[in-house]
N, C-alpha and C positions, 0 to 999 in steps of 0.2 A: 504494500500500500504506500502510495506517495504521501509524504508528510510535509508540513510547511518547511520552507527553507530555514537554515540556521540564521538567526538574527531577526526573523520575522515573528510577529506576535503569535503565540500558540493559541491564544483566545482573545476575544475582544476585551479590552481593559475596562475596569470599573473605576469609579472616581478616586479611590485611594491610591491607584496606580498612575493616575494622570499626571504627567510631568508638567512643571511650570516653567515655560521657556520665555515668558514675557520679558524678564530682565535681560536675557541674552540678546534678544532682538533690539530692545531699546539701546543697549550698550553699543551694538553694532551700528545702529543708525547714528548715534552720537559720534562714533569714531569716524564714520564717513563724512560727517559735517564738522571736521576739526576746525576750531575757530581761527588758528593762524592762517589757514588756507582760504577761508571763505568770508571772514569778517571784513566789512568795509572800513576804510579809514574814517576817522571822525570827520563829519561834515558832508560825507557822501550821502545823497538821498536815494540813490539807485535810479533816478530819473535821467533821461537824456538831457544834457545841459542846454541843448538847443530847443527843447520843447517849450511850448507856450504854457501859460499859467493853467493849472488844472481846472476843469469845469466840474462842479458838483452835480451828479446825476441822481434823480430820485430813486430809480430802480435800475441798478446796473446788472446786466447779464452778459455772459461771455459764451455760453454753450452753443448758440446758433452761429455766431459770426467769428468766434475765436479771438475776440478782442473786447475790452470793456465798452459796452454800448448801452445807452438808455433803451429800455424795452420798447419805447414809443417809436424807435427807428429800426426795429428788427422785424423783417417781413415773415415772421413765423410764430407759431403758438408756443411761447416759452413763458413759464411762470416761476415765481420764486417763493419759497417758504423761508421767512426770516428766522434767524437763530432764536430770537425771542419767542416766536411761536413754537419752535421745536422744544424749548425748555419749559414754557409756561404751564405749570401744574401737570407736567408729564413726567413719567419715570425714565423716558429716553431708552427704552428697552428695544423697541422695534421701529423700523422705518414706517410701518403702517400707521403709527400715531400721527405722523406729520403730513404725509403726501396725500391723504384722503381729502384734504381741502382743495386739491387741484382738480379741475374738471377733466374728464377723460382718463383719469388714473384710478384704478381700483387696487388697493393693497389689502389683502386678507391675511389676518393672523390665524394660522392653522391650528394654534394650540398644540403644535408638534414641532419642537426644535430639531428633531431629526430630519425634517423635510424642508426647513426654512419657510419663509413667507411666500405667498403667491401674489405676484404683482403683474398687472396687465395695463397696457396703455392703448386705448382705442381698440381693445379686444385682442391685441397681440400679446402673447405670453400666458394666456389663461390655460393652455393645455398642459403646462409644466406640472409634472407629478412631484418634482423636487427642484430646488434652486429656481433660477430665473431664466427665461428664454425670450428671445426676440427683443431684448432691451439692453442697450449698452450702459454700463455703470462706471463711474469714476470717483475717486477721492483726490482732490487737488491735482487733477489731470492724470493720476495714476490709474490705469484700468483695473476694474474689478471683474472684468469679463474676459474669458478666454477667446482665442481667435476663432473658435468654432461657434461662438455665440452663447456658450454656457457661462452663467454668472452666479455669484453668491452675494447676498447682502448681510450675511451673519457677522462680517467683520466691519461693517459700517459703524463707526463709533460716533454717536451723536453728541457726546458731551462737549466736544470742541467745535461743533458746527457753527459757522457764521451764517450760512444759508445753504439751501438745497435748490438747485435749478432743475426743472423738468422741461425737456424739449419734446414736443409731440409733432407728428406729421412728417411730410416729405424731407425736411432738412435733416432728419436723423440719419438719412442715407449717407451723408457726408462723414459719418463716423464708422462706416463700414458695414459689417455683417450684422445688421439689425433691421427690423421692420417697424417696430412700434414706437421707439423713442429713445431718449437718453436721460439718465438721472445722474446728476453731478453734485457731489457734496464738496463744499469749500470750507476749510477750517478757518477759524477766526484769528485775527492778529492778537498779540498779547496786550494786556493793559499797560498803562504807563508805569505802574509799580508792580513788582512781583506779587503774585496772588496765589494763595494756597487754600484749597477748598476740599472738605470731606462731606460725604452725603450717605445717608442710609435710608432705604425704602423698604417697607414691608407691606404685605397685603394678603389677600385670600389665597388659598391653596398653597400655603407655605412659601410665598414669594419673599425673597430676601435679596436685596441688591445694595452692595456697598461700592462706593467709588471714591477715588482720590485724584485730585487734579492740581498741577502746579504750572502756572502760566506766567512767563516773565519776559521782559525785554531782552534783546540779544544783540551782540556786536558792540564794537567800539562806540558807535553813535547811538546805540539804544533803539534804533528804528527796526531792528529785526525782532523775531519772536521765537521763543522756546516754549513748547507746549508738551506736557506729559500728562497722560490720562490713563488711569488703571481702573478696571471695573471687574467686580466679582458678583456673579448672578447665580442664584440657586432657586429652584422651584420644585414643589412636589407635583405640579401639573394639575390642571382642571380635571383631566380624565385619568382613569386608572392606567397604570403603566405609561405615564407621560412625564416622569421626573426628568429634570435637566440641570446641568451645571455648565456654566460658561465663564471663562476667564479671558479678559481682553486687555491689551495694552497698546498704547500708541504714543509715538514721539514725533513731533513736527518741529522742524527748524527752518526758519525763514530769515532771509537777510539780503544785504547788498554785497555785490562783488566789487573789488577795487576798480574794475574796469567800467563800472556804471551799470552793470546788469543786476539781475535778481536771481535768487536761488530758493528752492524749497526742497528739503529732504524729509521724507516720510517713512517711518518704520512702524509696522503694526504686527500684532500677533494675536491669535485666538486659539484657545483650547476648549473644545466643546465635547460634552458627553450627554447623550439624550436617549431615553427610551422612546420607542415608536409604538403608539397605541393602534395605528392603522385606522382605516375608515370603518363606518358602521353601515349596515343595511337599513332599509326603511323599517323593517320589523324590529330590529334592535333599538332603533331610535325611540320607538313607542314604549320601550321598557326602560332601561337604565341608560340615560344619555352620557353618563360618565364612563361607561364600560369601554374596555378595550376588546379588540377582536379575539376570537379563540386562538388564532394563529399567533397573535402577539404574545399571549401567555405561553403557548406551547414551545415556541422557538426563542422566547425572550428577545424579540426584535429590538434592535438598538443600533446606535451609530456613534462613532467618535470622529472628530475632525480636529486636526492640528494644522494651523497655517501660519507661516512667517512670510513677511513681504517687506522689501525695502525699495523705495523709488526716489528718483531725483528729477527735478525740473530746473532748467536753466533758461533764462531769458537775457538776451544781450542786444542792445542797440548798436548798430554799426555806423550810423551817420548817413546823411543823405536820404533819410526816410526808410533805410533798410534795417532789418532786424532778424535775428535768429532765435529760435526756441528749440530746446532739446529735452526730451523725456527719455529716461531709461529706468527699468525696473526689473526685479527678479524676485522669485518667491518659490515656496514649496508648500504643497497641500497634501497631507496624508489623511486618508479616509478609510475607516473600517466599518463594515455594516453587516448585521445579521438579518437575513430575510426569513420569510415564513413559507418558503417553497416546500411542499410535501416531499417526504423521502422518496416515494415511488416515482415522482417526476424527475428528481435528480439522478435516478438510476438509469435514465435513458442515455444512450451512448454519447450523444453530442451535447448534453447539458453542461452548463458552466458552473453549476453548484449554487448553493444557497447562502454563501458567505463571501463577502467582497473585501479585498485588501488592495487599496489603490494608493500609489505613491506618485504624485505629479510634481515635476519641476517645470517652472514656466519663466519666461523672460521676454523682454521686448524693448523696442526703442522707437522713437518718433522724432524726426528732424524736420523742422518747419522754417521756411523763409517767408518773410513778409516785407512788402514795400508799400509805403503810403506816400501819395503825392497828388498830382492833378492830371486829369485826362480831359481834353477839350475844355480846359479852364474850370473844371469842376472836380470836387474831391473824389479820389479814387484810391482803392487799395487792392492789392493782389497777394494772395497767400498760396503757397505750393509746398507740398511736403511728401515725405515717404515714411511709411510705417512698416515695421517688421516685428512679428510676434510668433513665438514658438511655445507650444505646450507639449511636454515630453513625459509620458506616464508609463509606469509599470503596473499592470493590472493582473491580479491573481484572483482566482475563484476556487473556493473550497466547498466540499459538502458540509452541510450544517448538522451533521450527525456522526456519531461513532457508535456502531452497534445499536443498542436500544436508547442511547443518550442522544437527545436533540438539543439544538441551541448551542452547540459547541463546534469548534473548528475540526473538520475531518480531513478526508483525502483531497489532494489537489486535483482540480478538474479544469483549471484554466490558467494559462501563463502566457502573457503577451506584452510586447512593447508597442505602444501607440504614440504616434507623433502627429500633431496638426500644426501646420505652418501657414501664417497669413502674411501676404505681401501686398501692400496697398500703396498707390500713388494718388494724390488728390490735388485739386486746384480750386480756389474759390476767389471770386472777384466781387467787390462791393463798390458801387458807383452812385453818386447823387447827381443825376443829369439836370435837375432843376432844384430850386429852393425847397420844394415840398415833396420831392420824389426821391425814392431810394430803390435801386435795383441790385439784387444779389443773385449771382449765378455760380454754379459749381458742378463738379463731377468727381467721382471717385471710382477708380478701377481696383477691384479686389480679386485676389487669387488665393483660394484656400485649398491646401493640399492635406489629405489624410493618408497616413501610412501605418499599417499594422503588421507586426512581425510575430507570428505564432511560435511560441517556444514550448508548447505542449502538444506534441505530435506522437500519436500512438497508432497501433493497427486499427483501433476503433474510432480514432479521432484524427481526421486528415489535417494536413497543413492548411490553415485558414488565412495565411498571410495575403495581403492585398493592399491596394492603394486606390484612392479616388481623388479627383480634382474638380473644383468648381471655380468658375470665374465670371465676373459680371462688371459692367460699367454702369454706374448709377448717376444720372444727371439730375439736377434740381434747378429751379428758377423761382425767385420770389420778387414781387413788386410791392412797394409800400407808398401810400399817399398820406401825407401829414395834413389832414383836413383843417385842423386848428392846432394851436400849440399844445392842446391837451387831448387830442383825438387823432388816432391813426387808423387807416383802413389798409388791408393787405390781402394779397392772394399769392398762392404758390402752388407748384406742381412738381412732381418728380417720380422717379422709379427707385425701387429698392429691392433687396433680395435677402433671403435668410437661408443659410445652409443648415442641414441637419447637424446636430452636435454628435460627438463621438458616442455619447450615451444613447442617442437615438439611432445610430448606425449599428449598435452592438448586437442587436437581435433581429432575426428575420421571422416573418410570419409563416414562411413556407416550410419551417422545420429544419432547414439546412443551417450550417454554421458559416461563419465568416461575415464580413461587412455586408450590410444591407444595401447592395449596389442598386437595387430597384427604387431607392428613395431619392427623389430629386429635390433640389432646392426650391423654395417658394419664391416667386417673383411677383412683385406688386407694382401697381400704378396708382399714385396718390395725388389728390388735389384738395385744397382747402381755401376758403375765404374767411376773413375775420376782421374784427375791430378790437381796439384796445384804447381805453381812455381813463383819465383821472382828473379830479379837481381838488379843491381844498377839503372836501368832505367825503368824496366817494372815489372808488376805482372800480372799473368794470371791464369785462372782456366777453366776446362771443366768437364762436367759430363754427362753421359748417364744413364737414369733411366727407370725402368719398374715397374709398379704396377698393380696388379689385385685385385679387390675388389668384395667380395660377399655381397649381400644384401645392396648395395649402398643405402643410405637414400636419397630420392628424394622428391621434392615438388609435391604432388598430385594435390593440388589446392591452390590458393592464392587469396582470395576474401574478401572484406570488412574488411581488416586489420587483418585477421586471416588466418593462413596457416595450411593445413593438409599434412601429409607426408606418404609415402609408401616406400617399398623396391623394388629396381630393382634386377634382377637375378644376373648378373655379369657385371662389367664394367672394362675398361682397360685404363690406362694412361701410356704413354711412351713419351720420348722426349730427348731433348738435351739442355744443359745450357752452355753458353759461357760467359766469362768475360775477359776483357783486359783493363788495365789502365797503364799509365806511362807518361814519359816526351818525348815530341817531340823535344824540344829545351829548352834552359835554362829558357825561360819565358812562355813556352807553355806546358800545360798538358792536358791529355784527360782521359776519362773513358767511357767504353761501356759495355753493358750487352744485351744478346740476349737469348730468350727462344723459343724453338719449342716444342709445346705440342699437342700430338695427344690423345684426350680423347673421348672415345665412349662407348656406351653400347654394350656389347658383345652378349647379348641374348634378345629375345623378352620379354616384360613384360607388365602387365596391371596396369593402375593407378586406383586401386579400394581400398575400405576400408578394405575388408577382403575376402579371398578366400572362396568359389568359386566366381569368378568375373562374373558379368552380361555380356550378349552379347554386350550391347552397351557401355561397359567401353572402354576407350581409350587404344588401344594397341600400345605400342611403339616398333618399330621394331629394332632388333639388327643392329648395324652399324650406328645408329644415334649418332650425336655428343652430348656430355654432355653440356647442356646450361650454359651460364654465363662465358664461357672460350674462349679466343682467341688462335688460332693455332700458330700464330707468334706474339711475343711481343719484342720490342727492345727499348733501351734507350741509349742515348749518351750525353756526355758533353765535350765541348772544352773550356778550361780556359786559359786566357791570363793574366799574372801578370807583367805588365810593371814596376811596382814598388813593393817593398817588402810589402807595405801596401795597395795595390790596386789589385782587381781582377775583370775581366770582363768575363762573361760566356755566352755561347750559348748552350742551352739544347734542345734536340729533342727526341720525342718518336713516335713509330709506334705501332698501335694495329690492328691486323687483325679483320675481322668481328666477331661478337659474337652472337651465336644463343640465343634466348630468351625463347624457350620452348623445351620440350623433343621431340616433333614431328618435330622440325626443319622447321617450316613453316614461321617463321619470324626471322630476325636478325638485329642487330645494325650494320651499315656499318663500314668498316675499315676507319682508319684515320691516318694522320700524323700531328703533331703539334710541334711548336717550342716556346721556352721561351728565353728571353734575360734578363740578370741580371748583376748588378755591385755592388761592395762593396768597401768602402774606410774607412780606419782606421787611426786615427791621434790623436795627443795630443794637447790640447789647454786649456788655463786657468786652468792648474793643473788637468784637467780631461782627461780620455781616451774616445774618441768618436768613434762611429761606425755608418756609414750611408749606406743604401743600397736602390736600386730601382729595380723593376722587371716589365717586361711586359710579361704576360703569354698569350699563344695562339697568338703569334705575328702576324700571317697572318689571324686571325679571321676565323678559320675553324669551321664548324658545327661539334660538337663532342657530342657523347653520352657518358657521364661520366661513367654510370653504368646501369645495367638492373635489373629488378625484375623478377626472373625466374618464369615462369608459372603463371603470374598474370591473374586471372580469367576473368577480364574485358578487357583484352588486353592492360592495362596500363603498358607495359613492360619498358618504356624508361624514364631515368632520364638524361636530357640534361645537359651538362657542359657549362660554360660561353664561350662566344666568347672572343675577345681581352679584357683583363682586366689588371689593373695595381695596384701596391702597393709600398709604400715607407716607410722606417723606419729610425728612428734616436735614438741612445742610448748614454748615458753618464755614465761613471763609475769613481769612486773615490777609490784610494787605500790608506788605512790608514797605511802608512809606519812610 
């Protein structure tokens, strides 16, 4: 019997064995950012000496145009969540707390840390059974998405966030292999004086979150920033068998180069251990909503993740309007997971086993040139760049049984080296042909290569080595008209594409082994029109969008912890996004967001492994709704601030029903829920205090938090908690 290799884990580790590598990564980041090399001389501001006086912008965004721009001159749907809203009466555990206020974005907390959150933008990404698909994600310009489009948000550390930018629509194609959009987190600059803060949050279901932050000026001139944030999270989980433990650390170093440029060094680490309760059937929901599946108990389904990452951003003005920007990053992500695949299924000759051991190294770089000047006596800028990304993984699969014992590492059933390489070139031009007009055009050519080398070859298991390559050029164009100083109208259109991820290529529906070469990339054509405006009391936006996708990647089957995928013929997404926020009275503020999304398959297609399809293959009729999506989704907040240091908030959300399978035979019901929260800030004993309390799901509604699309055993539903509470208290000290 083949046994695990020496040095590999003989069993999936539990919390007492979980190493703590956060200090090591932070030390490495600090070493890379050695002050003698990067600190600017006193008096340097990091700005080009020839630049004009800076202009203060009300809402600065960079995600769409790759330069700081007022959102009123950006011809795309891009929104910002301010850092204050990220922190206000929130525990800052999950990204879903913050981005739900943006129209077009649905972020579902699955109450399952083993599978991460489920995030979709305009309906792209909802099929993901774990992690994030179809959306590019960044922290300070460092990618959190692999070149195949697979991403994770578990290491997004919100404690240091200055803002979160979300780009929706065609312009996301300029970031490469993604269809839905881009989520970018930007860390804050340090305060004028060094500041140390500690916080503790506790709540329902054994929630315990402790954090420690130290933010201080950096460099000889004190204009840089040194940020260190450490977080320790434990929870017993709302459902049975859903306990989790998460340790995070992040160090950010920002400053000025002696040559007048700027740099950012980011290092982060996460250690996660989580039990997986899996989904429930409709019948199980009517019983104990907190229950875990039978398979979860039998096989002790669980996951551990350890990730370390270091990244560097450099920006340098060259004079004459020219400038260079360079990004480089590297990281390692180790994942082990126990699935609930039955023993008799794993005994089939070509099966890869019910336990996964995945070790991924990844790295990449992006070099970008920019020129700003005039064309035809009007402001013009041109950006061109090259991006190179590599993900190199060793994937092992084991049986999840030894004799009569299950839920343990058994014989080796899979051993392969996988590599995905992305090579992209892109160009983007921004021109103001007249006082009120702005035109932005761009294109990106992407080439994604997949290569798999099979190291587990036996008489019963043939060599499954192989390679695939996808390439696509994605053009976009946007036009903006500044109707008034406070109102802009825009329209844009473009093409995008989304390759399968390695996880989606891993299994075939036809029962054969090797890469799923029958799975094609999805290709989309997108268009939108919108407006954005603000005045002294209100800010508002609206967008109409339409998208048609050929070869939509869909879940063909989802059983035993493994998913297989197929292509639909053509799908359509169209809808409306509305947002309004402002001041009702001096002490009363509100914010609202609404999304109407009509997403359906335009043509009939069959869920089969490879054409020609068998007669008994499931035929999905055109006109069926794409599962995992709500047609109507709304969010609102009413905030009362009776004192400058006190806020009381009532938040509400509504989600229409969500279909759980392509045939639309079952759905999660619609729901409306409300949260009540309050925060108080005060000074006492020389410290700055912050206390908050929240009651979520105030009226104790039965809510399905998320669904598992096309789950083969009918375990589609992941219930969310009923009424639950949390309180937090922090104390900070400023070293003045």
